[in-house]
NUFI-463009 format. One line per 4 residues: number of its first residue (from 1); for each residue x, y, z of C-alpha. Coordinates in steps of 0.25 Angstrom, whole numbers, plus 5000, padded with zeros to 4 digits. Each point is the difference from the previous one (the first is absolute). Last residue first. Layout:
<pts>
NUM> X Y Z  ...;
</pts>
This chain:
<pts>
721> 4923 5095 4985  5003 4990 4986  4999 5012 4991  5010 5006 5008;
717> 5010 4988 5001  4998 4999 4984  5002 5016 4999  5014 4998 5007;
713> 5003 4987 4992  4998 5007 4987  5008 5011 5005  5011 4992 5005;
709> 5001 4991 4985  5001 5015 4995  5013 5005 5007  5007 4985 4996;
705> 4997 5004 4985  5003 5015 5003  5013 4995 5007  5002 4989 4987;
701> 5000 5013 4991  5010 5009 5009  5010 4988 4999  4997 4998 4986;
697> 5002 5016 4997  5013 5000 5008  5006 4988 4992  4996 5008 4988;
693> 5003 5013 5004  5017 4995 5004  4999 4991 4987  4997 5015 4991;
689> 5008 5008 5007  5011 4988 4997  4996 5001 4985  4999 5014 4999;
685> 5013 5001 5005  5005 4992 4990  4994 5006 4990  5004 5014 5003;
681> 5015 4996 5001  5002 4991 4989  5001 5014 4991  5012 5006 5009;
677> 5008 4984 4994  5011 5003 5011  4992 4998 5012  5007 5005 5013;
673> 4994 5000 5015  5011 5006 5009  5002 5009 4988  4999 5012 5007;
669> 4989 5006 4994  4994 4986 4996  4997 4998 5017  4996 5011 5001;
665> 4991 5001 4991  4998 4986 5006  4997 5004 5015  4991 5014 4996;
661> 4991 4988 4991  5000 4992 5012  4997 5011 5011  4986 5005 4991;
657> 4996 4983 4997  5002 4999 5015  4991 5012 5003  4989 4993 4989;
653> 5001 4988 5005  4999 5001 5016  4986 5008 4994  4995 4991 4988;
649> 4999 4989 5009  4991 5002 5010  4995 5010 4990  4994 4988 4993;
645> 4995 4991 5011  4991 5012 5004  4997 5003 4988  4994 4984 4997;
641> 4994 5002 5015  4992 5008 4994  4997 4995 4988  4995 4988 5009;
637> 4992 5007 5008  4993 5007 4987  4999 4985 4995  4993 4995 5013;
633> 4990 5011 5001  4999 5009 5012  4985 5000 5005  5004 5005 5014;
629> 5001 4986 5005  5010 4999 4990  5008 5010 5004  4998 4995 5014;
625> 5006 4986 4997  5011 5008 4992  5004 5007 5013  5000 4986 5006;
621> 5012 4995 4994  5008 5012 5006  5011 4991 5004  4999 4989 4991;
617> 5002 5010 4989  5011 5004 5008  5009 4991 5002  4996 4996 4982;
613> 5008 5014 4997  5011 4996 5011  5001 4987 4994  5002 5004 4984;
609> 5008 5014 5005  5009 4988 5006  5000 4992 4990  5003 5011 4988;
605> 5013 5006 5009  5004 4983 5003  4997 4999 4985  5010 5011 4997;
601> 5010 4998 5008  5002 4989 4995  5000 5001 4986  5011 5011 5000;
597> 5009 4989 5009  5001 4990 4990  5002 5011 4988  5011 5008 5009;
593> 5006 4986 5003  4999 4994 4986  5005 5014 4993  5010 5002 5006;
589> 5009 4985 5002  4993 4995 4989  5005 5012 4991  5013 5004 5006;
585> 5005 4984 4999  4996 5004 4985  5008 5009 4998  5011 4992 5005;
581> 4998 4985 4992  5000 5010 4987  5013 5005 5002  5005 4986 5005;
577> 4993 4992 4989  5008 5012 4990  5010 4990 5003  5014 5002 5007;
573> 5012 4991 4998  5015 4996 5007  5006 4986 4994  4999 4988 5006;
569> 4995 4991 4989  4988 4994 5005  4994 5012 5004  4998 5004 4986;
565> 4993 4988 4996  4990 5004 5011  4998 5014 4997  4999 4996 4983;
561> 4988 4991 5003  4993 5011 5011  5003 5008 4987  4992 4992 4990;
557> 4987 4998 5011  5000 5016 5002  4999 5004 4984  4988 4991 4995;
553> 5002 4986 4995  5001 5000 4984  4997 5017 5000  5012 5002 5009;
549> 5009 4987 4994  4998 5008 4984  5004 5012 5008  5014 4995 5004;
545> 5002 5003 5018  5009 5014 4997  5013 4999 5002  5011 5009 5008;
541> 5015 4997 5004  5009 5011 5007  5014 5003 5002  5007 5012 5009;
537> 5010 5008 4997  5004 5008 5014  5014 4997 5000  5001 5001 4984;
533> 4996 5016 5001  4995 5004 4988  5004 5008 4991  5008 4994 4987;
529> 4992 4988 5000  4987 5009 4999  5006 5010 4992  5001 4990 4991;
525> 4986 4992 5001  4993 5012 4998  4994 5008 5013  4987 4996 5008;
521> 5002 5010 5012  4993 4996 5013  4990 5005 5008  4992 4994 5015;
517> 5008 4987 5003  4993 4988 5004  5007 4989 4994  4998 4984 5008;
513> 4986 5006 5000  4990 4992 4993  5002 4995 4986  5011 5009 4994;
509> 5001 5014 4993  4987 5004 5002  4993 5007 4988  5002 5013 4994;
505> 4997 5005 4985  5009 5011 4996  4993 5012 4994  5014 5010 4998;
501> 5013 4995 4996  5011 5009 5009  5010 5008 4994  5016 4998 5006;
497> 5011 5011 5001  5013 4993 5002  5010 5008 5010  4998 4990 5011;
493> 4987 4996 4997  4990 5011 4996  4983 5002 5002  4992 5011 4993;
489> 5005 5003 4988  4995 5008 4991  4997 5002 4983  4988 5007 5004;
485> 4990 4989 4994  5006 4992 5007  4999 5006 5014  4987 5004 4996;
481> 4997 4985 5000  5007 4997 5011  4991 5010 5009  4987 4995 4994;
477> 5004 4986 5003  5004 5003 5016  4986 5006 5001  4993 4992 4993;
473> 5006 4984 5005  4992 4991 4993  5010 4986 5001  4989 4993 5008;
469> 4986 5008 5001  4997 4998 5017  5015 5006 5004  5001 4999 5014;
465> 5017 5002 5002  5001 4988 5007  4993 4988 4992  5003 5008 4987;
461> 5016 4999 5003  5006 5011 4990  5009 4998 4988  5006 5012 4993;
457> 5004 4997 4985  5014 5004 4995  5009 5004 4988  5013 5004 4998;
453> 5002 4986 4991  4987 5001 4995  4989 4992 5005  4992 4989 4993;
449> 4988 4999 5010  4994 4987 4995  4985 5001 4996  4990 4995 5011;
445> 4991 4985 5000  5001 4999 5015  5013 4990 4999  5007 5010 4989;
441> 5001 5010 5009  5004 4990 5012  5012 4998 4989  5002 5012 4996;
437> 5004 5003 5015  5009 4991 5001  5007 5004 4985  5001 5013 5006;
433> 5009 4999 5011  4994 5004 5014  5007 5009 5009  4998 5004 5014;
429> 5002 5016 5002  5010 5004 5010  4997 5017 5000  4985 4997 4994;
425> 4996 4991 5011  4994 5005 5013  5000 5016 4993  4991 4991 4988;
421> 4989 4994 5008  4998 5014 5007  5000 5008 4988  4994 4991 4992;
417> 4987 4997 5010  5000 5018 5000  4998 4999 4987  4989 4991 4999;
413> 4992 5008 5010  4999 4995 5014  4987 4991 5005  5007 4985 4996;
409> 5011 5003 5010  5014 5002 4999  5005 5009 5009  5012 5011 5000;
405> 5007 5009 5009  5003 5013 5004  4992 5007 4992  5001 5014 5006;
401> 5012 5005 4989  4993 5011 4996  5000 4996 4986  4994 4985 5004;
397> 4988 5005 5009  4996 5009 4989  5000 4989 4990  4992 4991 5011;
393> 4990 5013 4999  4998 5004 4985  5001 4982 4995  5012 4995 4997;
389> 5003 5001 4983  5013 5011 5005  5004 4992 5011  5001 4988 4989;
385> 5006 5008 4988  5010 5004 5013  5003 4985 5003  5002 4997 4984;
381> 5010 5011 5001  5007 4994 5014  5002 4987 4992  5016 5001 5001;
377> 5005 4982 5002  5014 4998 5001  5000 5004 5016  5012 5006 5007;
373> 5011 4996 5008  5010 5011 5006  5013 5001 4997  5003 5015 4996;
369> 4998 4998 4986  4987 4992 5001  4999 4985 5002  4996 4986 4992;
365> 5006 4988 5006  4987 4992 5003  4986 5006 4995  4998 4986 4993;
361> 4986 5001 4997  4992 4990 5006  4995 4986 4994  4990 4991 4995;
357> 5000 4989 4991  4986 4992 4996  5003 4988 4991  4986 4998 4993;
353> 4991 4988 4997  4988 5004 4992  4993 4985 5004  5003 4988 5009;
349> 4993 4991 5006  5002 4991 4990  5014 5002 5001  5002 4995 5016;
345> 4999 4986 4999  5008 4998 4986  5010 5009 5006  5000 5013 4993;
341> 5000 5008 5013  5011 4991 5005  5009 5003 4992  4996 5015 5001;
337> 5002 4999 5016  5012 4994 5000  5007 5009 4989  4997 5013 5008;
333> 5003 4994 5014  4986 5004 5008  4988 5007 5000  4987 4996 4992;
329> 4987 5010 4999  4987 4993 4996  4989 5004 4996  5003 5014 4992;
325> 4992 5012 4997  4995 5007 5014  4996 5015 4994  4985 4998 5000;
321> 4998 4986 5002  4986 4999 5005  4998 4994 5016  5003 5015 5002;
317> 4986 5004 4994  4992 4989 5004  5006 5002 5013  4994 5011 5002;
313> 4987 4995 5000  5002 4992 5011  5007 5011 5009  4988 5009 4995;
309> 4991 4991 5006  5006 4999 5013  5000 5014 5000  4986 5004 4998;
305> 4996 4986 5009  5007 5005 5012  4994 5015 4999  4985 4994 4999;
301> 5003 4992 5011  5007 5011 5008  4987 5009 4997  4991 4987 5003;
297> 5006 5000 5015  4999 5014 5002  4986 5000 4995  4998 4987 5010;
293> 5006 5008 5013  4993 5010 4996  4984 4994 5002  5006 4994 5011;
289> 5003 5012 5008  4987 5004 4995  4994 4990 5007  4987 5008 5005;
285> 5001 5011 4993  5000 4992 4986  4987 4989 5004  4991 5011 5006;
281> 5003 5009 4989  4997 4990 4990  4986 4996 5007  4998 5017 5001;
277> 5003 5001 4985  4991 4986 4996  4988 5006 5010  4999 5013 4993;
273> 5000 4994 4987  4989 4991 5003  4997 4998 4985  4988 5009 5004;
269> 5001 5003 5013  4998 5016 4999  5013 5008 5004  5003 5003 4987;
265> 5004 5015 5000  5012 4992 5009  5007 5011 5010  4998 4989 5010;
261> 5005 4989 4994  5013 5006 4995  5000 5006 5013  5001 4985 5005;
257> 5013 4996 4993  5008 5011 5009  5001 4989 5008  5007 4989 4989;
253> 5008 5013 4998  5006 5004 5011  5006 4988 5004  5003 4994 4986;
249> 5009 5013 4999  5007 4998 5013  5004 4985 4997  5003 5004 4985;
245> 5009 5011 5004  5008 4992 5012  5002 4988 4990  5006 5010 4989;
241> 5007 5007 5012  5006 4988 5001  5004 4996 4986  5004 5015 4997;
237> 5011 4998 5012  5005 4987 4996  5002 5005 4988  5007 5012 5005;
233> 5010 4991 5008  5001 4989 4990  5013 5009 4993  5000 5014 5004;
229> 4996 5005 4986  4995 4991 4991  4985 5002 4998  4999 5016 5004;
225> 4990 5002 4990  4991 4992 4998  4999 4991 5012  5005 5013 5008;
221> 4986 5008 4994  4992 4987 5002  5003 5000 5015  4998 5014 5002;
217> 4986 4999 4994  4996 4988 5007  5004 5004 5014  4994 5014 4995;
213> 4986 4995 4997  5002 4990 5011  5001 5012 5009  4988 5006 4993;
209> 4989 4992 5002  5002 4996 5013  4999 5016 5003  4987 4998 4992;
205> 4997 4989 5008  5003 5007 5014  4992 5013 4995  4988 4991 4996;
201> 5000 4992 5014  5001 4985 5003  4992 4992 4993  5002 4988 5009;
197> 4989 4989 4996  4996 4991 5010  5005 4985 4997  4989 4990 4999;
193> 4999 4990 5012  5008 4987 4994  4991 4988 5005  4989 5001 5010;
189> 5001 4985 5003  5015 4999 5000  5000 5012 5011  4989 4991 5008;
185> 5007 4988 4997  5013 5007 5010  5013 5003 4990  5013 4993 5005;
181> 5001 4989 4992  4997 5007 4987  5013 5011 5002  5007 4986 5002;
177> 4996 4996 4988  5002 5012 4993  5015 4999 5004  4998 4985 4998;
173> 4995 5002 4987  5011 5010 4994  5011 4990 5006  4994 4988 4994;
169> 5000 5007 4985  5012 5008 5002  5008 4986 5003  4990 4992 4989;
165> 5007 5009 4988  5013 4999 5005  5001 4986 5000  4991 4997 4988;
161> 5008 5008 4992  5012 4997 5005  4999 4983 4998  4994 5005 4984;
157> 5011 5008 4998  5008 4988 5005  4994 4990 4992  5000 5010 4986;
153> 4993 4997 4987  5011 5007 4990  4999 4988 4988  5011 4999 4991;
149> 5001 5007 4987  5012 4997 4994  5011 5011 4998  5002 5011 4991;
145> 4992 4994 4989  4989 5011 4998  5005 5013 5003  5001 5008 5013;
141> 4986 5007 4998  4996 4984 4997  5006 4995 5015  4991 5013 5004;
137> 4989 4996 4996  5002 4985 5003  5005 5005 5015  4987 5008 5002;
133> 4989 4990 4996  5008 4990 5009  4998 5008 5013  4988 5004 4994;
129> 4995 4986 5001  5008 4998 5012  4993 5012 5007  4987 4996 4996;
125> 5002 4985 5006  5007 5006 5012  4988 5010 5004  4988 4990 4996;
121> 5007 4991 5009  5003 5011 5011  4987 5006 5001  4993 4986 5002;
117> 5010 4997 5011  4997 5014 5007  4986 4999 5000  5002 4987 5006;
113> 5009 5004 5010  4990 5013 5004  4989 4991 5001  5008 4993 5012;
109> 5005 5012 5005  4986 5005 5003  4995 4985 5003  5012 5000 5011;
105> 4997 5015 5005  4984 4995 5002  5007 4987 5005  5006 5009 5011;
101> 4987 5010 5002  4992 4986 5004  4989 4999 4995  4985 5000 5008;
97> 4989 5003 4988  5003 5015 5007  5015 4999 4995  4997 4996 4987;
93> 4988 5012 4998  5012 5012 5003  5009 4992 4990  4987 5001 4991;
89> 5000 5017 5004  5014 5000 4996  5001 4996 4988  5000 5015 4993;
85> 5012 5003 5011  5007 4988 4998  4999 5001 4985  5005 5015 5000;
81> 5012 4995 5009  5005 4990 4991  5000 5009 4989  5007 5011 5009;
77> 5011 4989 5003  5001 4992 4989  5005 5013 4994  5009 5005 5010;
73> 5005 4987 4998  5002 5001 4985  5009 5014 5003  5010 4991 5008;
69> 5001 4988 4990  5001 5010 4990  5012 5005 5008  5005 4986 5002;
65> 4999 4995 4985  5009 5014 4995  5009 4994 5015  5000 4986 4992;
61> 5003 5006 4986  5012 5009 5003  5008 4988 5004  4996 4993 4982;
57> 5006 5016 4995  5012 4998 5008  5003 4985 4994  4993 5006 4987;
53> 5012 5010 5002  5011 4989 5002  4996 4992 4988  4999 5010 4991;
49> 5005 4993 4988  4997 4987 5000  4990 5003 5012  4991 5008 4988;
45> 4995 4987 4993  4996 4992 5013  4993 5015 5003  4993 5001 4987;
41> 4995 4986 5001  4993 5000 5014  5004 4992 5011  5008 5013 5007;
37> 4985 5006 4999  4992 4989 5008  5000 5011 5014  4995 5011 4991;
33> 4988 4991 4989  4997 4995 5017  4997 5013 5008  4994 5004 4987;
29> 4989 4989 5000  4998 5001 5014  4995 5013 4999  4991 4998 4987;
25> 4995 4988 5010  4997 5008 5011  4995 5012 4993  4988 4991 4994;
21> 4999 4995 5014  4997 5015 5003  4991 5003 4989  4992 4987 5002;
17> 4994 5004 5014  4988 4994 4999  5003 4989 4994  5013 4997 5007;
13> 4991 5001 5013  4990 4991 4996  5010 4989 4998  5007 5003 5013;
9> 4987 5000 5007  4997 4987 4993  5013 4995 5003  5001 5001 5016;
5> 4986 4996 5000  5002 4988 4995  5013 4998 5008  4990 5004 5013;
1> 4990 4988 4996;
</pts>
C-alpha cells in the first residue's frame, strides 16, 4: 500500500510539474556531455598535437561541472519547495490519518528518488545521443577519415553524473524534509499563506528606479568606453554595478506597476486589464530579487552564447588556409632528407617539393673610417616615404619625436605596421634566394619573379602583419610605383642601389612555426651567395600532399599517413596538422564551455520564472474562483493569465537584452569577440537570438498550459461546491 502510494504520487508530481522534470532531464544530459568530453573524436584527435592543453581542459571540466551542480542545487531546492507547498494540505491529511512524520519524510525521499532515477535515465539517454551527434559533427568538421569514429559513451561520465545529481537532490530533499518535519498539522492544513504585498511609497520606489538606472548607466559606460583599462578590475566593478542596478530597478519598477493600473483609462472589467496588471505587479513586487537574478542569468546566457557562436564561426575562416601553403616541413641533413622524400614509401605523398634556404645578411667586418661598425642596408628613404604616408596624427608624432616605439596591430595603419617590422629586421635582414620563393609561387600557380641583378622583393609574414588580402599592400605598392616612375631607389645594400618589386604574393614559408620571421629580402641567387652569413644559414624541405590523393581520400587521411611514415625517419618535421589542431583546440575549449554555461543559465532562469509564476497561480487561485462568480468567462480568465505569462517572461528578458547588447557591442569594439566575416555577424546573432527566443517561448507555452489546467481545476472545484 505504501509503495503504491509512493509510485502514484511520484507519477502525479511529474505530470503536474512537467516543466521542472524536463529541466532536470536537460541538465543531466548537459552534465553527461561535459563529463564525456574526453571520449569524443575531436579530443582524441587533438591529444596527438595538444596533449598538455587538452589535459588542462579536461581538468577544468570537473570545475565547470561542480559549478553547474551548485546552480542546479538551488533550482532543485526552489522547485521542491514549490512542490511541498502545493501539497501541504495533502501531507496534513496524511498526518491526521495517523502517518508518522518519519514515514512522511521517508515517502518524500522515495518519491524524489523515483523521479531522480527516471530523470537520470532520460537525461543520460538524451546526453549520450547528443554527445554522439556532437562527436560525429565535429569529426566531419575536421575532415572525413581523420580517425575511425568510436562510440563516445563513457561509463565514468555516467557514474559521476548519477553521483553528483543524486547528491544534490537528496541534500535538497533532506533540507525540505527537515522543514516539513518541524511543521505542525494545522500549519500544513492551512497551506502557505498568501504574502501581503509590500508596495512601499511612491517616492521610495522612484528612488529605487533612479538608483538602478544610474548604476546600470555607469556599468554600460564602463563596458563601452573603459573596457580595457585597469585589467579586469573595472570589468568587475561594471559587473557589480550591473547586478546592483538590475536589482534596484526591478524592485522599484515592480512596485510602481500599480500606477499603470490605476492610471489606466479602461478601468472596467473588459479584458480583465486591471486584474492582469495587479497580478503581474504582485508577482514582480513580491519576488523582485528573483526576477532580477533571472534577468542577470539571461544576460550572461546571451553573451556566452554569442561568444561561443563567434568562436565556432571564426573557426570556419581560420581553418580555411590563407597564408599557410605547405602540408609538411622537414629539417635535417640536406641530402638525407631529399633521399628519404624520394623513397618509395614517401614519394606517393610528396608534391611540389621545395628546398627553402634562409639566412641573415652578413654584416660582419663592415666598418667606417673611424673603426665603428655600420649596417649594409640603408632604407632611410623608404622609411621617410612610409612616415609621410601615415595618417596626420601618427605623422605628427613621428616628426615631433613623440613616437617612442612600435606596435604591430590589426588596428594600425598599414604604414605604421610596415615601419615597425622594418625597424626590427631591415638593418640585418633575412635573405631568401629567388629560386626558393619561385618554387613557392609555382605551387600556388603564380608567375616566377625573374629578378634583375639590382632588384629584390620584400617578403612580409602575412600572419604577423595581419594581411587580409595576401600580397596586396596598397600603401607600399603606391610608394614603390611612384619611386619606379621617378627613377628613385629607396633601399641600398652597401653602395649598390636596389629597386624593389611590387605586388609580390605572400605565403607562409613553412607548414607551421619552424620559421617565425617578420620580414625578409627575396634576392637573386647570386646576391644571396655573396651576402649571406653562412653561420645563420638554414634549410627546410617543404612539400604538399598530391592533389590527386586529396581528391580521392580527402586531405586529412593522407596527411596522417604521411606523418606516421615521417615519424619512422628520425628527422625533425612539422605539419599543417599542428596548426590546424591548435586552432581547433581554441574552438573546443572556448565554444564548448561557453555554449554549455550559456544554455544552462538560460534553462535555469526560465525554470525559475516558470515555477515562480505557477506558485503565484497556486497561492491566488481563489481570486479566479471569485472572478468566475462575478461572471467572468473562462476565455477571459485564461486570456488574462496568458498576458501575465507574457509580462512575466518579457520583463526580465527586455532588460537582459539591453544589457547583453551593450556587452556584445563592447566585445566587438575591443575584439574580445571577433568575426572575420562581418557578413556572418548579423545572421549569427539572429540565429542565437532566435534560439533564446524559442526556448523562452517553449517555457512560456508550458507555463501557460499548466496555469490553464490550474484554472480549470479551480472552476471544477467551484462547481462542486
